[in-house]
N, CA, C and O atoms as a GROMACS GRO file, in nm:
protein
  460
    1MET      N    1  -2.125  -1.737   2.243
    1MET     CA    2  -1.989  -1.694   2.265
    1MET      C    3  -1.980  -1.546   2.232
    1MET      O    4  -2.032  -1.501   2.130
    2ALA      N    5  -1.914  -1.471   2.318
    2ALA     CA    6  -1.898  -1.327   2.296
    2ALA      C    7  -1.800  -1.302   2.183
    2ALA      O    8  -1.701  -1.374   2.167
    3ARG      N    9  -1.828  -1.201   2.106
    3ARG     CA   10  -1.743  -1.164   1.994
    3ARG      C   11  -1.627  -1.079   2.045
    3ARG      O   12  -1.645  -0.993   2.131
    4SER      N   13  -1.509  -1.103   1.990
    4SER     CA   14  -1.392  -1.024   2.027
    4SER      C   15  -1.410  -0.880   1.981
    4SER      O   16  -1.472  -0.856   1.878
    5PRO      N   17  -1.356  -0.786   2.056
    5PRO     CA   18  -1.363  -0.648   2.010
    5PRO      C   19  -1.291  -0.634   1.876
    5PRO      O   20  -1.189  -0.699   1.852
    6THR      N   21  -1.343  -0.549   1.791
    6THR     CA   22  -1.287  -0.528   1.657
    6THR      C   23  -1.140  -0.491   1.663
    6THR      O   24  -1.063  -0.531   1.576
    7THR      N   25  -1.102  -0.418   1.764
    7THR     CA   26  -0.965  -0.368   1.768
    7THR      C   27  -0.865  -0.469   1.819
    7THR      O   28  -0.746  -0.439   1.824
    8SER      N   29  -0.908  -0.588   1.856
    8SER     CA   30  -0.811  -0.684   1.908
    8SER      C   31  -0.792  -0.805   1.816
    8SER      O   32  -0.710  -0.892   1.845
    9ASP      N   33  -0.865  -0.810   1.706
    9ASP     CA   34  -0.864  -0.929   1.623
    9ASP      C   35  -0.862  -0.891   1.475
    9ASP      O   36  -0.948  -0.814   1.430
   10VAL      N   37  -0.766  -0.942   1.400
   10VAL     CA   38  -0.752  -0.913   1.258
   10VAL      C   39  -0.878  -0.953   1.182
   10VAL      O   40  -0.921  -0.881   1.092
   11PHE      N   41  -0.936  -1.066   1.216
   11PHE     CA   42  -1.053  -1.116   1.145
   11PHE      C   43  -1.173  -1.022   1.162
   11PHE      O   44  -1.244  -0.993   1.066
   12ASN      N   45  -1.195  -0.976   1.285
   12ASN     CA   46  -1.304  -0.881   1.307
   12ASN      C   47  -1.276  -0.749   1.238
   12ASN      O   48  -1.368  -0.686   1.185
   13ALA      N   49  -1.152  -0.706   1.238
   13ALA     CA   50  -1.117  -0.579   1.175
   13ALA      C   51  -1.146  -0.581   1.025
   13ALA      O   52  -1.194  -0.482   0.971
   14VAL      N   53  -1.119  -0.691   0.958
   14VAL     CA   54  -1.141  -0.698   0.813
   14VAL      C   55  -1.282  -0.743   0.777
   14VAL      O   56  -1.316  -0.754   0.659
   15ALA      N   57  -1.363  -0.768   0.878
   15ALA     CA   58  -1.501  -0.806   0.850
   15ALA      C   59  -1.581  -0.689   0.791
   15ALA      O   60  -1.684  -0.710   0.727
   16GLU      N   61  -1.535  -0.568   0.813
   16GLU     CA   62  -1.603  -0.448   0.765
   16GLU      C   63  -1.557  -0.418   0.623
   16GLU      O   64  -1.437  -0.409   0.597
   17VAL      N   65  -1.652  -0.403   0.532
   17VAL     CA   66  -1.621  -0.389   0.389
   17VAL      C   67  -1.534  -0.267   0.359
   17VAL      O   68  -1.445  -0.275   0.274
   18GLN      N   69  -1.556  -0.156   0.425
   18GLN     CA   70  -1.476  -0.037   0.395
   18GLN      C   71  -1.332  -0.055   0.441
   18GLN      O   72  -1.241   0.002   0.381
   19ARG      N   73  -1.310  -0.132   0.546
   19ARG     CA   74  -1.172  -0.159   0.588
   19ARG      C   75  -1.102  -0.248   0.486
   19ARG      O   76  -0.984  -0.229   0.458
   20ARG      N   77  -1.174  -0.343   0.431
   20ARG     CA   78  -1.115  -0.426   0.325
   20ARG      C   79  -1.082  -0.342   0.203
   20ARG      O   80  -0.980  -0.364   0.139
   21GLN      N   81  -1.167  -0.247   0.172
   21GLN     CA   82  -1.140  -0.159   0.059
   21GLN      C   83  -1.015  -0.074   0.085
   21GLN      O   84  -0.935  -0.052  -0.006
   22ILE      N   85  -1.000  -0.028   0.207
   22ILE     CA   86  -0.880   0.048   0.243
   22ILE      C   87  -0.756  -0.038   0.224
   22ILE      O   88  -0.657   0.007   0.168
   23LEU      N   89  -0.762  -0.162   0.271
   23LEU     CA   90  -0.647  -0.253   0.256
   23LEU      C   91  -0.615  -0.276   0.109
   23LEU      O   92  -0.498  -0.282   0.070
   24THR      N   93  -0.716  -0.291   0.027
   24THR     CA   94  -0.696  -0.311  -0.116
   24THR      C   95  -0.626  -0.191  -0.178
   24THR      O   96  -0.534  -0.206  -0.258
   25LEU      N   97  -0.669  -0.072  -0.141
   25LEU     CA   98  -0.604   0.049  -0.193
   25LEU      C   99  -0.460   0.060  -0.145
   25LEU      O  100  -0.371   0.097  -0.222
   26LEU      N  101  -0.437   0.027  -0.018
   26LEU     CA  102  -0.302   0.038   0.037
   26LEU      C  103  -0.208  -0.069  -0.020
   26LEU      O  104  -0.086  -0.055  -0.013
   27ALA      N  105  -0.264  -0.176  -0.074
   27ALA     CA  106  -0.181  -0.280  -0.136
   27ALA      C  107  -0.108  -0.224  -0.258
   27ALA      O  108  -0.007  -0.280  -0.301
   28GLU      N  109  -0.158  -0.114  -0.313
   28GLU     CA  110  -0.095  -0.052  -0.429
   28GLU      C  111   0.010   0.052  -0.389
   28GLU      O  112   0.085   0.099  -0.475
   29GLY      N  113   0.015   0.088  -0.261
   29GLY     CA  114   0.114   0.185  -0.215
   29GLY      C  115   0.061   0.276  -0.106
   29GLY      O  116  -0.056   0.269  -0.068
   30GLU      N  117   0.149   0.360  -0.057
   30GLU     CA  118   0.113   0.452   0.050
   30GLU      C  119   0.009   0.554   0.005
   30GLU      O  120   0.010   0.601  -0.108
   31LEU      N  121  -0.081   0.587   0.098
   31LEU     CA  122  -0.182   0.688   0.071
   31LEU      C  123  -0.210   0.767   0.198
   31LEU      O  124  -0.194   0.716   0.309
   32SER      N  125  -0.251   0.890   0.180
   32SER     CA  126  -0.292   0.972   0.294
   32SER      C  127  -0.439   0.946   0.325
   32SER      O  128  -0.510   0.883   0.246
   33VAL      N  129  -0.484   0.995   0.438
   33VAL     CA  130  -0.624   0.982   0.475
   33VAL      C  131  -0.712   1.049   0.370
   33VAL      O  132  -0.815   0.995   0.331
   34ASN      N  133  -0.670   1.166   0.324
   34ASN     CA  134  -0.749   1.237   0.223
   34ASN      C  135  -0.755   1.161   0.091
   34ASN      O  136  -0.859   1.159   0.025
   35ASP      N  137  -0.644   1.099   0.052
   35ASP     CA  138  -0.644   1.017  -0.071
   35ASP      C  139  -0.742   0.901  -0.058
   35ASP      O  140  -0.818   0.872  -0.150
   36LEU      N  141  -0.739   0.836   0.057
   36LEU     CA  142  -0.830   0.724   0.082
   36LEU      C  143  -0.975   0.770   0.084
   36LEU      O  144  -1.062   0.706   0.026
   37ALA      N  145  -1.001   0.880   0.150
   37ALA     CA  146  -1.137   0.933   0.159
   37ALA      C  147  -1.192   0.964   0.019
   37ALA      O  148  -1.306   0.933  -0.013
   38GLU      N  149  -1.107   1.025  -0.064
   38GLU     CA  150  -1.150   1.057  -0.200
   38GLU      C  151  -1.176   0.930  -0.281
   38GLU      O  152  -1.276   0.921  -0.351
   39ALA      N  153  -1.086   0.834  -0.272
   39ALA     CA  154  -1.101   0.710  -0.349
   39ALA      C  155  -1.225   0.632  -0.307
   39ALA      O  156  -1.288   0.567  -0.390
   40LEU      N  157  -1.259   0.638  -0.180
   40LEU     CA  158  -1.374   0.561  -0.129
   40LEU      C  159  -1.502   0.643  -0.121
   40LEU      O  160  -1.608   0.592  -0.084
   41ASN      N  161  -1.491   0.771  -0.156
   41ASN     CA  162  -1.606   0.861  -0.146
   41ASN      C  163  -1.664   0.862  -0.004
   41ASN      O  164  -1.785   0.855   0.016
   42LEU      N  165  -1.573   0.872   0.093
   42LEU     CA  166  -1.610   0.880   0.234
   42LEU      C  167  -1.556   1.009   0.293
   42LEU      O  168  -1.467   1.072   0.236
   43ARG      N  169  -1.610   1.047   0.405
   43ARG     CA  170  -1.559   1.163   0.476
   43ARG      C  171  -1.432   1.125   0.551
   43ARG      O  172  -1.416   1.010   0.593
   44GLN      N  173  -1.343   1.221   0.566
   44GLN     CA  174  -1.214   1.197   0.630
   44GLN      C  175  -1.228   1.139   0.771
   44GLN      O  176  -1.152   1.048   0.805
   45PRO      N  177  -1.321   1.187   0.855
   45PRO     CA  178  -1.332   1.128   0.989
   45PRO      C  179  -1.366   0.978   0.987
   45PRO      O  180  -1.319   0.902   1.072
   46ALA      N  181  -1.449   0.937   0.891
   46ALA     CA  182  -1.484   0.794   0.880
   46ALA      C  183  -1.362   0.712   0.843
   46ALA      O  184  -1.339   0.604   0.899
   47VAL      N  185  -1.284   0.761   0.748
   47VAL     CA  186  -1.163   0.690   0.705
   47VAL      C  187  -1.063   0.684   0.821
   47VAL      O  188  -1.001   0.580   0.844
   48SER      N  189  -1.049   0.794   0.893
   48SER     CA  190  -0.957   0.797   1.007
   48SER      C  191  -0.996   0.694   1.112
   48SER      O  192  -0.910   0.629   1.171
   49LYS      N  193  -1.124   0.680   1.134
   49LYS     CA  194  -1.174   0.581   1.232
   49LYS      C  195  -1.138   0.439   1.186
   49LYS      O  196  -1.093   0.357   1.267
   50HIS      N  197  -1.158   0.410   1.058
   50HIS     CA  198  -1.124   0.278   1.006
   50HIS      C  199  -0.973   0.254   1.013
   50HIS      O  200  -0.928   0.144   1.048
   51LEU      N  201  -0.896   0.356   0.980
   51LEU     CA  202  -0.750   0.342   0.986
   51LEU      C  203  -0.703   0.317   1.129
   51LEU      O  204  -0.609   0.241   1.152
   52LYS      N  205  -0.769   0.378   1.225
   52LYS     CA  206  -0.733   0.356   1.365
   52LYS      C  207  -0.751   0.209   1.402
   52LYS      O  208  -0.665   0.150   1.468
   53VAL      N  209  -0.862   0.150   1.361
   53VAL     CA  210  -0.888   0.009   1.388
   53VAL      C  211  -0.782  -0.078   1.320
   53VAL      O  212  -0.727  -0.168   1.381
   54LEU      N  213  -0.755  -0.050   1.193
   54LEU     CA  214  -0.656  -0.129   1.118
   54LEU      C  215  -0.516  -0.114   1.177
   54LEU      O  216  -0.438  -0.208   1.176
   55LYS      N  217  -0.486   0.003   1.229
   55LYS     CA  218  -0.356   0.026   1.291
   55LYS      C  219  -0.345  -0.049   1.424
   55LYS      O  220  -0.240  -0.103   1.457
   56GLU      N  221  -0.454  -0.054   1.500
   56GLU     CA  222  -0.453  -0.123   1.630
   56GLU      C  223  -0.430  -0.273   1.615
   56GLU      O  224  -0.378  -0.336   1.707
   57VAL      N  225  -0.470  -0.330   1.502
   57VAL     CA  226  -0.444  -0.473   1.479
   57VAL      C  227  -0.322  -0.493   1.390
   57VAL      O  228  -0.295  -0.603   1.343
   58ASP      N  229  -0.248  -0.385   1.368
   58ASP     CA  230  -0.119  -0.386   1.299
   58ASP      C  231  -0.130  -0.417   1.150
   58ASP      O  232  -0.030  -0.456   1.088
   59LEU      N  233  -0.248  -0.398   1.091
   59LEU     CA  234  -0.261  -0.422   0.947
   59LEU      C  235  -0.208  -0.306   0.864
   59LEU      O  236  -0.172  -0.324   0.748
   60VAL      N  237  -0.204  -0.188   0.923
   60VAL     CA  238  -0.147  -0.073   0.854
   60VAL      C  239  -0.042  -0.006   0.941
   60VAL      O  240  -0.044  -0.014   1.064
   61GLN      N  241   0.049   0.059   0.871
   61GLN     CA  242   0.155   0.136   0.937
   61GLN      C  243   0.141   0.280   0.891
   61GLN      O  244   0.087   0.308   0.784
   62VAL      N  245   0.189   0.371   0.973
   62VAL     CA  246   0.180   0.513   0.939
   62VAL      C  247   0.316   0.577   0.958
   62VAL      O  248   0.391   0.544   1.050
   63ARG      N  249   0.346   0.670   0.869
   63ARG     CA  250   0.469   0.747   0.883
   63ARG      C  251   0.439   0.892   0.847
   63ARG      O  252   0.357   0.921   0.760
   64GLY      N  253   0.506   0.980   0.916
   64GLY     CA  254   0.487   1.122   0.892
   64GLY      C  255   0.582   1.173   0.787
   64GLY      O  256   0.700   1.140   0.788
   65VAL      N  257   0.530   1.253   0.696
   65VAL     CA  258   0.610   1.323   0.596
   65VAL      C  259   0.566   1.469   0.604
   65VAL      O  260   0.463   1.507   0.550
   66GLY      N  261   0.646   1.547   0.673
   66GLY     CA  262   0.604   1.685   0.700
   66GLY      C  263   0.482   1.682   0.789
   66GLY      O  264   0.483   1.620   0.895
   67GLN      N  265   0.378   1.748   0.746
   67GLN     CA  266   0.254   1.747   0.823
   67GLN      C  267   0.159   1.637   0.779
   67GLN      O  268   0.053   1.618   0.840
   68GLN      N  269   0.194   1.566   0.677
   68GLN     CA  270   0.108   1.461   0.623
   68GLN      C  271   0.141   1.326   0.685
   68GLN      O  272   0.257   1.298   0.716
   69ARG      N  273   0.040   1.244   0.704
   69ARG     CA  274   0.058   1.108   0.752
   69ARG      C  275   0.023   1.013   0.638
   69ARG      O  276  -0.087   1.018   0.583
   70LEU      N  277   0.119   0.927   0.606
   70LEU     CA  278   0.098   0.831   0.497
   70LEU      C  279   0.081   0.692   0.556
   70LEU      O  280   0.157   0.649   0.643
   71TYR      N  281  -0.019   0.623   0.507
   71TYR     CA  282  -0.052   0.489   0.555
   71TYR      C  283  -0.009   0.386   0.452
   71TYR      O  284  -0.020   0.409   0.331
   72SER      N  285   0.039   0.274   0.502
   72SER     CA  286   0.080   0.164   0.414
   72SER      C  287   0.036   0.032   0.476
   72SER      O  288   0.010   0.024   0.596
   73LEU      N  289   0.028  -0.067   0.394
   73LEU     CA  290  -0.011  -0.200   0.436
   73LEU      C  291   0.104  -0.268   0.507
   73LEU      O  292   0.220  -0.252   0.468
   74ASN      N  293   0.074  -0.344   0.612
   74ASN     CA  294   0.174  -0.427   0.680
   74ASN      C  295   0.146  -0.571   0.638
   74ASN      O  296   0.064  -0.638   0.700
   75PRO      N  297   0.214  -0.619   0.534
   75PRO     CA  298   0.183  -0.752   0.480
   75PRO      C  299   0.199  -0.866   0.580
   75PRO      O  300   0.126  -0.965   0.574
   76GLU      N  301   0.294  -0.854   0.672
   76GLU     CA  302   0.316  -0.962   0.770
   76GLU      C  303   0.192  -0.984   0.857
   76GLU      O  304   0.165  -1.096   0.899
   77ALA      N  305   0.118  -0.878   0.884
   77ALA     CA  306   0.000  -0.890   0.968
   77ALA      C  307  -0.115  -0.961   0.897
   77ALA      O  308  -0.212  -1.002   0.961
   78LEU      N  309  -0.104  -0.975   0.765
   78LEU     CA  310  -0.207  -1.046   0.688
   78LEU      C  311  -0.190  -1.198   0.695
   78LEU      O  312  -0.279  -1.272   0.653
   79LYS      N  313  -0.078  -1.244   0.747
   79LYS     CA  314  -0.048  -1.387   0.749
   79LYS      C  315  -0.156  -1.472   0.817
   79LYS      O  316  -0.191  -1.577   0.764
   80PRO      N  317  -0.210  -1.430   0.933
   80PRO     CA  318  -0.317  -1.513   0.992
   80PRO      C  319  -0.437  -1.529   0.899
   80PRO      O  320  -0.500  -1.635   0.895
   81LEU      N  321  -0.470  -1.424   0.824
   81LEU     CA  322  -0.580  -1.434   0.729
   81LEU      C  323  -0.546  -1.530   0.616
   81LEU      O  324  -0.628  -1.612   0.575
   82TYR      N  325  -0.424  -1.518   0.566
   82TYR     CA  326  -0.378  -1.606   0.459
   82TYR      C  327  -0.377  -1.753   0.505
   82TYR      O  328  -0.426  -1.842   0.436
   83ASP      N  329  -0.321  -1.775   0.623
   83ASP     CA  330  -0.314  -1.912   0.675
   83ASP      C  331  -0.452  -1.973   0.690
   83ASP      O  332  -0.472  -2.090   0.658
   84TRP      N  333  -0.547  -1.894   0.739
   84TRP     CA  334  -0.683  -1.944   0.757
   84TRP      C  335  -0.745  -1.976   0.621
   84TRP      O  336  -0.802  -2.083   0.602
   85ALA      N  337  -0.734  -1.882   0.527
   85ALA     CA  338  -0.793  -1.903   0.395
   85ALA      C  339  -0.726  -2.019   0.322
   85ALA      O  340  -0.790  -2.088   0.243
   86ALA      N  341  -0.597  -2.041   0.347
   86ALA     CA  342  -0.524  -2.149   0.281
   86ALA      C  343  -0.580  -2.286   0.316
   86ALA      O  344  -0.564  -2.381   0.240
   87THR      N  345  -0.645  -2.297   0.432
   87THR     CA  346  -0.703  -2.426   0.469
   87THR      C  347  -0.814  -2.466   0.372
   87THR      O  348  -0.850  -2.584   0.363
   88PHE      N  349  -0.869  -2.369   0.300
   88PHE     CA  350  -0.976  -2.395   0.205
   88PHE      C  351  -0.925  -2.406   0.061
   88PHE      O  352  -1.004  -2.423  -0.032
   89GLN      N  353  -0.795  -2.397   0.044
   89GLN     CA  354  -0.737  -2.399  -0.089
   89GLN      C  355  -0.776  -2.525  -0.165
   89GLN      O  356  -0.794  -2.521  -0.287
   90ILE      N  357  -0.789  -2.635  -0.096
   90ILE     CA  358  -0.827  -2.760  -0.161
   90ILE      C  359  -0.961  -2.748  -0.232
   90ILE      O  360  -0.986  -2.817  -0.331
   91LEU      N  361  -1.046  -2.660  -0.182
   91LEU     CA  362  -1.178  -2.644  -0.242
   91LEU      C  363  -1.171  -2.581  -0.380
   91LEU      O  364  -1.256  -2.608  -0.465
   92TRP      N  365  -1.070  -2.496  -0.404
   92TRP     CA  366  -1.063  -2.435  -0.537
   92TRP      C  367  -0.949  -2.487  -0.621
   92TRP      O  368  -0.947  -2.463  -0.742
   93THR      N  369  -0.852  -2.557  -0.562
   93THR     CA  370  -0.744  -2.611  -0.645
   93THR      C  371  -0.745  -2.763  -0.650
   93THR      O  372  -0.694  -2.821  -0.745
   94GLY      N  373  -0.802  -2.827  -0.551
   94GLY     CA  374  -0.797  -2.972  -0.544
   94GLY      C  375  -0.905  -3.042  -0.623
   94GLY      O  376  -0.888  -3.158  -0.661
   95ARG      N  377  -1.013  -2.976  -0.649
   95ARG     CA  378  -1.124  -3.042  -0.717
   95ARG      C  379  -1.089  -3.094  -0.856
   95ARG      O  380  -1.130  -3.206  -0.888
   96PRO      N  381  -1.017  -3.023  -0.941
   96PRO     CA  382  -0.984  -3.079  -1.072
   96PRO      C  383  -0.903  -3.209  -1.060
   96PRO      O  384  -0.924  -3.303  -1.136
   97ASP      N  385  -0.810  -3.213  -0.965
   97ASP     CA  386  -0.732  -3.335  -0.946
   97ASP      C  387  -0.821  -3.449  -0.901
   97ASP      O  388  -0.809  -3.562  -0.949
   98ARG      N  389  -0.912  -3.421  -0.809
   98ARG     CA  390  -1.000  -3.527  -0.762
   98ARG      C  391  -1.094  -3.573  -0.872
   98ARG      O  392  -1.127  -3.691  -0.880
   99LEU      N  393  -1.139  -3.480  -0.957
   99LEU     CA  394  -1.227  -3.516  -1.067
   99LEU      C  395  -1.154  -3.608  -1.164
   99LEU      O  396  -1.209  -3.710  -1.207
  100GLU      N  397  -1.031  -3.572  -1.197
  100GLU     CA  398  -0.952  -3.656  -1.288
  100GLU      C  399  -0.932  -3.795  -1.229
  100GLU      O  400  -0.943  -3.896  -1.298
  101GLU      N  401  -0.901  -3.799  -1.100
  101GLU     CA  402  -0.881  -3.927  -1.032
  101GLU      C  403  -1.009  -4.010  -1.035
  101GLU      O  404  -1.005  -4.130  -1.062
  102HIS      N  405  -1.122  -3.946  -1.009
  102HIS     CA  406  -1.251  -4.015  -1.008
  102HIS      C  407  -1.284  -4.068  -1.148
  102HIS      O  408  -1.332  -4.181  -1.162
  103LEU      N  409  -1.260  -3.989  -1.251
  103LEU     CA  410  -1.287  -4.034  -1.387
  103LEU      C  411  -1.199  -4.152  -1.426
  103LEU      O  412  -1.244  -4.244  -1.493
  104THR      N  413  -1.073  -4.148  -1.384
  104THR     CA  414  -0.982  -4.260  -1.410
  104THR      C  415  -1.033  -4.387  -1.344
  104THR      O  416  -1.029  -4.494  -1.403
  105GLU      N  417  -1.081  -4.375  -1.221
  105GLU     CA  418  -1.136  -4.491  -1.149
  105GLU      C  419  -1.260  -4.544  -1.221
  105GLU      O  420  -1.277  -4.665  -1.235
  106LEU      N  421  -1.347  -4.454  -1.266
  106LEU     CA  422  -1.468  -4.496  -1.337
  106LEU      C  423  -1.433  -4.569  -1.467
  106LEU      O  424  -1.495  -4.670  -1.501
  107MET      N  425  -1.334  -4.517  -1.539
  107MET     CA  426  -1.293  -4.581  -1.664
  107MET      C  427  -1.234  -4.719  -1.636
  107MET      O  428  -1.259  -4.814  -1.711
  108ALA      N  429  -1.156  -4.730  -1.529
  108ALA     CA  430  -1.098  -4.860  -1.493
  108ALA      C  431  -1.207  -4.960  -1.457
  108ALA      O  432  -1.199  -5.077  -1.493
  109GLN      N  433  -1.309  -4.912  -1.385
  109GLN     CA  434  -1.420  -5.000  -1.348
  109GLN      C  435  -1.497  -5.046  -1.471
  109GLN      O  436  -1.536  -5.162  -1.480
  110GLN      N  437  -1.519  -4.954  -1.565
  110GLN     CA  438  -1.589  -4.990  -1.686
  110GLN      C  439  -1.512  -5.093  -1.766
  110GLN      O  440  -1.571  -5.187  -1.820
  111LYS      N  441  -1.381  -5.077  -1.774
  111LYS     CA  442  -1.298  -5.173  -1.846
  111LYS      C  443  -1.301  -5.307  -1.777
  111LYS      O  444  -1.297  -5.412  -1.842
  112GLY      N  445  -1.308  -5.305  -1.645
  112GLY     CA  446  -1.314  -5.430  -1.569
  112GLY      C  447  -1.448  -5.500  -1.585
  112GLY      O  448  -1.454  -5.623  -1.580
  113ASP      N  449  -1.556  -5.424  -1.605
  113ASP     CA  450  -1.689  -5.480  -1.622
  113ASP      C  451  -1.710  -5.533  -1.762
  113ASP      O  452  -1.790  -5.624  -1.783
  114HIS      N  453  -1.637  -5.475  -1.859
  114HIS     CA  454  -1.652  -5.515  -1.998
  114HIS      C  455  -1.518  -5.564  -2.052
  114HIS      O  456  -1.437  -5.482  -2.096
  115PRO      N  457  -1.492  -5.695  -2.049
  115PRO     CA  458  -1.362  -5.747  -2.093
  115PRO      C  459  -1.333  -5.725  -2.238
  115PRO      O  460  -1.227  -5.765  -2.286
   0.00000   0.00000   0.00000
């Protein structure tokens, strides 16, 4: 199966580690390209390229303040990622409940075997 272009799919866009790092930084507030480049120890053109991809899939928004462009996270665009990851929530939250249930069943069986 052919892979979707990075710029058309949120999942492909966040598959790149530096884009995830950008999103993490933007979760704390607006930043300029230069702020992001400094924080990530990357060159400005590389950060701009990543921001372009994130903007095309609507994960980031940009606004002009004078001559500066400030980027911010678009939380609504993260919903497909959240919804997908939520399907696995049972793996990290459901196991303790299932363990307790299983132990209760084992104790009941033991009591039934030993009057």
